[in-house]
Every structure is written in structure tokens, then in C-alpha cells.
C-alpha positions in Angstrom: 0.0 0.0 0.0 1.3 3.4 -0.9 2.5 5.5 2.1 0.9 8.8 2.9 3.1 11.8 2.1 2.9 15.2 3.9 3.0 18.1 1.5 6.2 19.5 2.9 8.2 16.3 2.6 10.9 15.9 -0.1 9.7 13.3 -2.6 12.5 12.9 -5.2 14.2 11.2 -6.9 11.3 9.2 -8.2 11.9 6.0 -10.2 8.9 5.1 -12.3 7.8 1.7 -13.3 7.5 1.6 -17.1 4.4 0.2 -18.9 4.7 -1.9 -22.1 2.2 -1.4 -24.9 1.4 -4.1 -27.5 1.5 -3.0 -31.2 1.1 -5.0 -34.3 4.4 -3.6 -35.6 6.3 -4.3 -32.5 9.0 -6.8 -31.4 8.7 -10.1 -29.5 12.1 -9.6 -27.7 12.7 -6.5 -25.6 16.1 -4.9 -24.7 17.7 -6.5 -21.7 16.6 -3.5 -19.6 13.1 -4.9 -19.3 11.4 -8.2 -18.5 10.6 -10.2 -21.6 7.0 -10.4 -22.9 5.0 -13.5 -23.1 5.5 -15.6 -26.2 3.7 -14.2 -29.2 3.2 -10.7 -27.8 4.5 -7.9 -29.9 5.7 -4.9 -27.9 6.0 -1.7 -29.8 6.3 0.9 -27.1 7.5 1.1 -23.5 5.9 4.1 -21.8 8.3 5.6 -19.3 6.3 8.6 -18.1 2.7 7.6 -18.6 0.2 9.1 -16.2 -0.5 5.6 -14.9 3.2 4.8 -14.3 3.8 4.5 -10.5 6.7 5.3 -8.2 8.8 2.1 -7.7 9.8 3.0 -4.2 10.4 5.9 -1.8 7.8 8.0 0.0 5.3 7.9 -2.9 5.7 4.2 -3.7 2.7 3.0 -5.6 1.3 6.5 -6.4 0.7 7.2 -10.1 2.4 10.0 -12.0 -1.0 11.7 -12.4 -1.6 11.6 -8.6 1.9 13.0 -7.9 1.4 15.9 -10.4 -2.0 16.8 -8.9 -0.6 16.7 -5.3 2.6 18.7 -6.1 2.1 20.6 -9.4 4.7 23.2 -8.5 7.3 20.4 -8.3 6.1 18.2 -11.1 5.7 20.6 -14.0 2.0 21.3 -13.6 -1.2 19.6 -12.4 -1.0 17.5 -15.6 2.3 15.9 -16.3 3.6 17.8 -19.4 5.8 15.2 -21.3 5.5 11.6 -22.3 8.7 9.7 -22.8 8.7 6.3 -24.7 11.0 3.7 -26.0 9.8 2.7 -29.6 10.7 -0.7 -30.9 9.5 -1.0 -34.5 9.9 -4.4 -36.2 7.8 -3.1 -39.1 7.0 0.3 -40.6 5.0 2.6 -38.4 1.9 4.3 -39.9 2.3 7.6 -41.7 0.7 10.1 -39.4 0.4 13.7 -38.3 -0.5 15.6 -35.1 -2.2 19.0 -34.6 -0.5 22.0 -33.0 -1.6 23.6 -29.7 -4.0 26.1 -31.3 -5.6 23.4 -33.5 -6.0 21.0 -30.6 -7.4 23.6 -28.3 -9.9 24.7 -31.0 -11.2 21.1 -30.7 -11.4 21.3 -26.9 -8.2 19.4 -26.3 -5.5 20.6 -23.9 -2.5 20.6 -26.3 -1.1 19.5 -29.6 1.8 17.2 -30.1 5.4 18.0 -31.2 7.9 15.3 -30.6 11.5 14.2 -31.1 13.3 10.9 -31.7 16.7 10.1 -30.3 18.0 7.0 -32.0 19.5 4.5 -29.5 20.4 1.9 -32.1 19.7 1.4 -35.8 20.3 -1.3 -38.4 22.1 -0.4 -41.6 19.7 1.3 -44.0 17.3 2.5 -41.2 15.2 5.5 -42.2 12.6 7.9 -40.9 10.2 10.0 -43.0 9.6 13.7 -42.1 7.6 15.8 -44.4 7.6 15.6 -48.2 10.2 15.5 -51.0 8.8 18.6 -52.6 5.7 20.9 -52.9 2.5 18.9 -52.7 -1.1 20.0 -52.3 -3.7 18.5 -50.0 -5.5 17.1 -52.9 -2.4 15.4 -54.2 -1.7 13.9 -50.8 -5.3 12.6 -50.7 -4.9 11.1 -54.2 -1.6 9.4 -53.2 -3.2 7.9 -50.1 -6.0 6.5 -52.2 -3.8 5.0 -54.9 -1.1 3.7 -52.4 1.7 5.9 -53.5 2.0 8.2 -50.5 5.3 6.7 -49.5 6.8 7.8 -52.8 6.2 11.4 -51.9 7.8 11.3 -48.4 11.1 12.8 -47.4 13.3 9.9 -46.0 16.3 10.5 -43.8 18.8 7.8 -43.1 19.5 7.5 -39.3 22.1 5.9 -37.1 22.7 5.6 -33.4 23.1 9.0 -31.8 21.0 10.9 -34.3 18.3 13.3 -33.1 15.2 14.0 -35.2 12.8 16.8 -34.3 9.2 16.5 -35.5 7.0 19.6 -34.9 3.2 19.4 -35.0 1.8 19.4 -38.5 4.7 17.3 -40.0 3.6 14.2 -41.8 6.0 11.5 -40.5 6.7 7.8 -40.1 9.4 5.7 -38.4 10.9 2.7 -40.3 11.8 -0.7 -38.9 15.1 -1.8 -37.4 15.8 0.8 -34.8 15.2 1.6 -31.1 14.1 5.1 -30.4 13.8 7.2 -27.3 10.8 9.5 -28.0 9.9 12.7 -26.1 6.6 14.3 -26.9 4.1 16.7 -25.6 1.6 14.7 -23.4 -1.1 14.2 -26.0 -2.7 11.2 -27.7 -4.1 13.0 -30.7 -2.8 11.1 -33.7 -4.2 11.2 -37.2 -3.3 8.1 -39.3 -3.0 9.0 -42.9 -1.7 5.7 -44.4 -1.0 2.3 -42.9 0.3 0.0 -45.8 -3.0 -1.9 -46.1 -3.3 -2.8 -42.4 -6.9 -3.1 -41.2 -6.8 0.0 -39.0 -8.8 3.2 -39.2 -7.5 6.1 -41.2 -8.2 9.8 -40.4 -7.5 11.4 -43.7 -9.8 14.4 -43.5 -8.7 15.4 -40.0 -5.1 14.7 -40.8 -5.0 16.8 -43.9 -6.7 19.7 -42.0 -3.6 19.9 -39.8 -0.8 18.8 -42.2 1.8 21.4 -43.2 4.2 21.0 -46.1 6.8 23.4 -44.6 7.8 22.6 -41.0 10.9 22.7 -38.8 11.3 18.9 -38.8 14.5 17.1 -39.5 17.9 16.0 -38.1 19.2 18.3 -35.4 22.9 19.0 -34.9 24.1 18.5 -31.3 25.4 21.6 -29.5 28.2 21.2 -27.0 27.3 23.0 -23.7 29.2 23.3 -20.4 29.4 19.7 -19.2 26.8 18.1 -21.6 25.5 18.0 -25.2 22.2 19.6 -26.1 20.5 17.2 -28.5 17.4 19.4 -29.2 15.7 22.5 -27.9 12.1 23.3 -28.7 9.3 25.4 -27.2 8.1 22.3 -25.4 11.1 20.3 -24.3 14.9 20.2 -24.2 16.9 16.9 -24.4 20.5 16.7 -23.2 23.1 14.0 -23.1 25.6 13.6 -20.3 28.7 11.4 -20.9 30.2 10.6 -17.4 33.6 9.2 -17.0 33.7 8.7 -13.2 36.3 11.5 -12.5 33.8 14.3 -12.2 30.3 15.0 -10.9 27.8 17.5 -12.3 25.3 19.5 -10.4 21.8 19.5 -11.8 19.7 22.7 -11.6 16.7 22.8 -9.4 14.0 22.2 -12.0 11.6 19.3 -12.8 13.7 17.0 -15.0 13.8 13.4 -16.0 16.9 11.2 -16.3 17.2 8.0 -18.5 20.5 6.1 -18.2 21.6 4.3 -21.3 23.7 1.8 -19.4 24.8 0.8 -15.9 27.2 2.9 -13.8 25.5 6.3 -13.2 24.0 7.7 -10.1 22.1 10.8 -9.0 23.0 11.3 -5.4 23.0 7.8 -3.9 20.4 6.4 -6.3 21.7 4.2 -9.1 20.0 4.9 -12.4 18.7 1.8 -14.0 19.1 1.8 -17.8 15.9 2.3 -19.7 13.9 3.6 -16.7 13.0 7.2 -15.9 13.9 8.9 -12.7 12.0 12.1 -12.1 13.7 14.9 -10.2 11.0 17.2 -8.9 11.7 21.0 -8.5 11.7 21.1 -4.7 14.7 23.1 -3.7 17.1 20.0 -3.7 20.6 20.2 -5.3 21.1 16.9 -7.1 24.5 15.7 -8.4 25.0 13.3 -11.3 28.1 11.1 -11.1 29.5 7.7 -12.3 30.4 6.2 -15.6 28.2 6.1 -18.7 25.6 8.1 -20.7 22.5 9.7 -19.3 19.7 11.5 -21.2 18.1 14.4 -19.4 14.7 15.7 -20.5 13.1 18.8 -19.2 10.8 21.7 -20.1 12.6 24.7 -21.6 
């Protein structure tokens, strides 16, 4: 049973238990970070900061991320947790889709749109993602290419490798190819319009998707920027993603802000807590000075 927490108590760091999601395009074997699925189950996504993810231990053990945000909004980035972090594991092509921006979503009575980014953790030779179109194309031409099965021919494909960062702002028609593992950060929204699905028997949302699609966006590969003590992988109006490469000889202080850490291997700690690879540890903004140390790589995700 989850313990009761007084409002003045320090609650971080908070390790969250991830939630696996079955997808028809997913894999039957997960990275060694996670327990393996039952035989025959295809796992396409591991949600690291779903609202239903619960604290693994500590004073808020068993409480969901949604509960924690409502109880301590000033520490958790708001009364609704702002960012959803996932591991994507495509064995097949993901559908071609698009998301509305904030204004478009709010006009429909939804809280926010969905911009996202993809950090490639591993990729087979020849792996690609699609972001936007190869050239100018009208909504009617997009509609026609969906109907005759040639939409893929019009997409702009980017080869990707481990360590690449791809930014996908709302309104960008996009797709992820097979043969990679991706750490995705997105605005916390589930508004997805599927434009094309390679003949799979799933619903398409062509009219709604075309209404929010834009042919000119900011999407594409992002060059890393070397900062003091870390590398900035992407900065957007909704999130920043950084990479720390620790060598054991130094420690780094982390600013007092709500931030999330994902270790990419064993050997790193925040304070006395070991960071388990592939799991999110949330550091609430509660006036605590945290220090990162150890050996290995850690991704830090925060609001700008």
C-alpha cells in the first residue's frame, strides 16, 4: 500500500515503473533492460512517463504520476504531467501520421497538440525515418496518393544511425521505419491522425489529418550543441533533451527544476540512487541540489 506523504516532505528522486504497450508492428524480444514479454506478444512501445506509471519506491511508492502531479504541481511541471517519454521498438514500418499543434488542438477542446523528437539509440544499416515531403505537394495530391497507395513515394526519407536526433514539430507528416530503437519525447497528447497504414486493417483519419498537415515545417535532423558539461541534443518550445557522458572522474550539479533522467547503461548515479538503464527517474523541482556522477551516458529531458 502506498504510504501517505505530507505536502512538505521531499519526494525525489522518483523512479517510475514503465508500462509496455502491444503494437502490431512491435517486437517479441525487448532490450535486456526490461522483463521479456509472453511468447507471441508484440511490444511496440515502452511508456516511461505515462500518467499511470507508478513510483517504484520511496515516500510515494505506488502513487501514479498523475496523482503526484496533482498533489505537487509546482514540483512536477504542472497539475497534468507535461511530457510523455517512450521507447519505440518498430519491427515493421509505423503508420504515416500527423498531429495538430496547440492552437488546432485547443480549438477542438483538447489541452494541447503534439510536437515530438526521436533520439536513435540503435539502428540497423539502412534504417530511415520519414519527415515531411520531398517537394511541394497539395492537400488534394496527398489525398490522391493515399487513395492509390503511392504516399510513400512522396515522403522525405532520412537515413538515421545511433546517436541521431530528429525533431518533428506538429503538422509534420511523418513515419518511423523498422530496425531501430528510439527514445521519443513528446508533448503529453494522444491526438494522432493516421493517414496511411500500408494496407493494415486500421482506421485512417484522412480528413482530420489533412486539415492539420503542413508542407513546410521545422522537422529534420538536429545537430548536437556542446554546452558546459553536456551536449544539447534538441531544444524546442516544449522540451529540451540533453546527453551527459560521465567518466567517473567528475560530478555534475543539476539545476533545481523538474527534469527526467534516463540512463543508457549501468554505472551512473544521481546522489545515492543508481540509475537503472531504460527507466525514468524524475527529479522534482523542490529546492534540492542533485548531483550526477558515475560512468556512462544519461539522457536528461526537461521543459525549456
